[in-house]
C-alpha positions in Angstrom: 126.0 167.4 81.6 128.0 164.9 79.5 128.4 164.5 75.7 127.2 161.1 74.4 126.5 159.3 71.2 125.2 155.9 70.1 126.7 153.4 67.6 125.8 150.0 66.3 127.9 147.2 64.8 125.3 145.9 62.4 122.2 147.4 60.7 119.2 147.4 63.1 121.4 146.0 65.8 121.8 146.8 69.5 122.8 150.4 70.4 126.0 151.0 72.3 126.6 154.3 73.9 130.0 156.1 74.0 131.7 159.3 74.9 132.8 160.9 71.6 135.7 162.7 73.2 137.0 165.3 70.8 135.2 163.7 67.9 132.0 165.1 66.4 130.9 162.4 64.0 127.6 162.7 62.1 125.0 160.0 61.7 126.2 157.4 59.3 129.9 158.0 60.0 132.1 155.0 60.8 134.1 155.2 64.1 136.4 153.0 66.1 134.7 151.7 69.3 136.9 150.2 72.0 136.1 146.6 73.1 137.8 143.9 75.1 139.2 142.5 71.9 140.4 145.8 70.5 138.9 148.6 68.5 136.0 147.6 66.2 134.4 149.6 63.4 130.9 150.8 64.3 128.4 153.2 62.6 127.0 156.2 64.4 123.2 156.1 64.7 122.9 159.0 67.2 125.1 162.0 66.7 126.9 163.4 69.8 124.8 165.7 72.0 124.7 166.9 75.5 122.5 165.0 77.9 121.4 166.0 81.4 121.7 162.6 83.0 124.8 162.0 85.1 126.3 159.1 83.1 129.8 157.9 83.8 132.0 155.1 82.7 131.2 155.3 79.0 133.9 154.1 76.7 135.6 156.9 74.6 135.7 156.5 70.9 139.2 155.8 69.6 138.8 157.9 66.4 137.2 157.9 63.0 137.5 154.7 61.0 139.6 155.0 57.9 139.2 153.3 54.5 141.5 150.4 55.6 139.4 149.9 58.8 136.1 149.8 56.9 137.7 147.4 54.4 138.8 145.1 57.3 135.3 145.3 58.8 133.8 144.3 55.5 136.2 141.4 55.1 135.4 140.3 58.7 131.7 140.4 57.9 132.3 138.1 54.9 134.4 135.8 57.1 131.5 135.5 59.6 129.1 134.6 56.9 131.4 131.9 55.6 132.0 130.7 59.1 128.3 130.3 59.7 127.8 128.3 56.5 130.8 126.0 57.4 129.6 125.6 61.0 126.1 124.5 60.0 127.5 122.0 57.5 130.0 120.5 60.0 127.3 120.4 62.8 125.2 118.2 60.5 128.2 116.0 59.7 129.0 115.5 63.4 125.3 115.0 64.2 125.4 117.5 67.1 122.2 118.9 68.7 123.2 122.5 68.6 122.3 125.7 66.7 124.6 128.6 65.8 123.3 131.9 67.4 126.0 134.3 66.5 129.6 134.7 65.3 132.4 137.2 66.2 135.7 137.6 64.3 138.8 139.6 65.1 140.6 140.4 61.9 143.8 141.4 63.8 144.3 138.0 65.4 142.2 135.8 63.1 140.2 134.6 66.2 136.7 133.4 65.5 134.2 132.9 68.3 131.0 131.0 67.6 128.0 131.2 70.0 125.6 128.3 70.0 122.6 127.0 71.9 121.9 123.4 72.8 119.5 121.5 75.1 122.4 120.1 77.1 126.2 120.1 77.3 127.8 119.1 74.0 131.1 117.5 73.2 132.3 119.7 70.4 136.0 118.9 70.4 135.9 117.3 67.0 133.8 120.1 65.6 136.4 122.7 66.8 139.2 120.9 65.1 137.4 120.7 61.8 136.3 124.3 62.0 139.8 125.5 62.7 141.1 123.6 59.7 138.3 124.9 57.5 138.5 128.6 58.6 142.3 128.5 58.9 142.5 130.1 62.3 141.8 129.8 66.0 138.2 128.9 66.7 136.3 129.0 70.0 132.8 127.8 70.8 130.7 129.3 73.6 127.3 127.9 74.7 124.6 130.5 75.4 121.5 130.4 77.7 118.0 131.2 76.5 118.2 134.8 77.6 121.6 135.4 76.0 120.3 133.9 72.7 117.3 136.3 72.7 119.7 139.3 73.4 121.9 138.2 70.5 119.3 137.4 67.9 116.8 140.2 68.9 113.1 140.2 68.1 109.8 141.7 69.2 108.2 141.3 72.6 104.5 140.8 73.4 104.2 144.6 73.8 105.1 145.0 70.1 108.4 146.7 70.8 112.0 145.4 70.3 113.2 143.1 73.1 114.6 145.0 76.1 117.6 142.7 76.3 118.6 143.5 72.7 118.2 147.3 73.0 119.0 148.8 76.4 119.3 146.2 79.2 122.9 145.6 80.2 122.6 142.9 82.8 120.1 140.2 83.5 118.6 140.3 87.0 116.6 137.5 88.8 112.9 137.5 88.0 110.4 135.6 90.2 106.7 134.6 89.8 106.0 136.7 93.0 106.7 139.8 91.0 103.9 138.9 88.6 101.5 138.3 91.5 102.4 141.6 93.0 101.5 143.3 89.7 98.1 141.5 89.5 99.2 139.5 86.4 97.8 136.1 85.7 100.4 133.4 86.6 100.2 131.9 83.1 103.5 131.1 81.4 102.1 132.2 78.0 101.3 135.6 79.4 104.4 136.4 81.5 107.1 134.7 79.5 109.3 136.5 77.0 110.7 135.4 73.6 113.4 133.4 75.4 110.8 131.3 77.3 111.8 132.8 80.6 109.9 135.3 82.8 109.8 138.7 81.2 112.6 141.1 82.3 110.1 144.0 82.5 108.6 142.3 85.6 111.8 143.1 87.4 112.3 146.8 86.6 108.6 147.6 86.9 108.2 145.8 90.3 109.5 148.7 92.4 106.7 150.9 91.1 104.1 148.4 92.4 105.8 148.0 95.7 105.9 151.8 96.2 102.2 152.1 95.2 101.2 149.3 97.6 102.9 151.1 100.5 101.0 154.4 99.9 97.6 153.3 98.5 94.6 152.2 100.6 93.9 148.5 100.4 91.1 146.9 98.4 87.8 147.2 100.3 88.9 150.2 102.4 86.6 153.1 103.0 88.0 156.4 101.8 86.9 160.0 101.5 87.2 161.6 98.0 86.6 165.0 96.6 83.2 163.7 95.4 82.3 162.0 98.7 82.9 158.8 100.6 83.3 155.5 98.9 85.1 152.1 98.9 88.3 151.1 97.0 87.6 148.5 94.4 90.6 148.8 92.2 94.1 150.2 91.6 95.6 151.8 88.5 99.4 151.7 89.3 100.7 153.2 86.0 98.2 156.1 86.3 98.8 156.6 90.1 95.0 156.3 90.6 92.6 154.4 92.8 89.2 153.2 91.6 86.5 154.0 94.1 82.8 152.9 94.2 80.9 155.9 95.5 78.6 155.3 98.5 76.0 157.7 97.3 75.0 156.1 93.9 77.3 153.1 93.5 79.1 154.5 90.4 82.8 153.9 90.0 85.3 156.8 89.6 89.1 157.0 89.3 90.7 159.2 91.9 94.2 160.4 92.1 96.2 158.5 94.7 97.1 161.7 96.6 93.4 162.7 96.9 92.6 159.5 98.9 95.9 158.9 100.6 95.6 159.2 104.4 99.1 160.5 104.9 98.6 163.2 102.3 95.4 164.4 103.9 97.0 164.4 107.3 99.9 166.5 105.9 97.5 169.0 104.4 95.4 169.3 107.6 98.6 170.0 109.5 
């Protein structure tokens, strides 16, 4: 068992998990979360508690945030808001086909990073010079892909829940149309695409369930013996681990547990 807590850098933002170490902050407390750019102020949204999962490699909180840390974080938030306004104004003046998706600011170094999206590569050297002069500090621009933009901005998926990429997914893995076919989904871009316009990430991490089910379940049209009598397989219910069978006696359909019609299971029980 390990002790774990969750923090967020902005209200309703993505959750980041951490090892509280010797700290025991309560929900709403401000803590220092280690990042590649240094410690940043975050707010606890899930108080430390013991979890059964064997989770390793979590960053350890550096300590509780003091008044000066919170004040610096507030000033940084105001700086990011001002940087967004200035960037939008300068983008219009330079007539560049780009859109600001997010902004990071490091108070200790004065380094501002602007993340943007564009339909193609953009020559933004003039924009960087003007932004650096306006913001009075070092400025860096980074272009994002469609998936990274969705992760940064967040939103709701077709399932009605928050986007997986903005809540718990850490890395993007390749997703193919074949995964949709294996899951008996219509190969319709409107049905299998996420908010980013790419194939939905859930097709990837649900695909192994369908592969495992296909290896164990009888094929469509197969004759099987159920607890209610013989019948023919006419459908699969993968999430429910069930097989839909049309009974030979009266033609009615019934949902049977996969284990009750699986040949390997019956052979095991007979042995």
